[in-house]
Legacy VTK file of the C-alpha trace (Angstrom):
# vtk DataFile Version 3.0
C-alpha trace
ASCII
DATASET POLYDATA
POINTS 73 float
114.974 84.655 114.130
111.347 84.827 113.081
109.197 81.938 111.936
107.899 81.604 108.378
104.507 83.215 107.748
102.268 81.629 105.129
101.077 84.006 102.400
97.682 82.295 102.725
97.642 83.384 106.392
98.627 87.021 105.802
100.864 89.352 103.829
103.019 92.195 105.132
101.789 95.771 104.942
102.522 97.092 101.430
105.737 99.122 101.007
106.360 99.455 104.727
109.339 101.750 105.402
111.907 101.821 108.189
113.121 105.403 108.072
114.159 106.014 104.439
114.568 102.319 103.621
111.807 100.021 102.415
111.141 96.935 104.538
112.534 93.799 102.887
111.690 90.202 103.702
113.133 86.754 103.195
110.633 84.980 100.942
110.313 81.420 99.696
108.768 80.414 96.381
106.792 77.292 95.548
110.021 75.424 94.666
111.757 76.156 97.977
114.063 78.866 96.577
114.645 81.816 98.916
115.268 85.451 98.025
115.074 88.928 99.525
112.080 90.946 98.334
109.666 93.719 99.258
105.882 93.576 98.998
104.150 96.554 97.363
100.530 95.402 97.577
100.480 94.120 93.990
103.338 91.649 94.167
106.811 90.822 95.444
109.742 92.861 94.059
113.094 91.088 94.207
115.915 93.395 95.233
118.762 91.640 93.374
116.965 91.206 90.037
115.293 94.607 90.461
112.104 93.150 89.040
108.896 91.501 90.139
109.098 87.849 91.163
107.541 85.553 88.541
107.192 82.540 90.848
104.454 82.071 93.426
105.670 83.186 96.859
104.284 80.861 99.519
105.900 82.186 102.718
107.813 85.158 104.102
109.558 86.356 107.255
111.202 89.569 108.423
114.948 89.764 107.887
117.062 89.385 111.034
118.467 92.473 112.725
121.800 93.704 111.344
124.998 92.310 112.840
126.808 94.524 115.343
130.095 93.453 116.811
130.126 93.350 120.589
132.204 96.047 122.250
132.907 93.740 125.204
136.055 91.652 124.872
LINES 1 74
73 0 1 2 3 4 5 6 7 8 9 10 11 12 13 14 15 16 17 18 19 20 21 22 23 24 25 26 27 28 29 30 31 32 33 34 35 36 37 38 39 40 41 42 43 44 45 46 47 48 49 50 51 52 53 54 55 56 57 58 59 60 61 62 63 64 65 66 67 68 69 70 71 72
């Protein structure tokens, strides 16, 4: 899994897409709460609330790759 990236250090590219899907990130606010959000260049948009995040986001990291069950048994 990736390491946390400070928002003071850098931000992700705005509205980066993987195919037809927007790139989402695991983000952490100033209180330590974590959520999944996208960055559009103006702010962080939380996917579950479907609204912009009101809190200050201090760090982010890419989401892990999707789980795929091994075909070897």
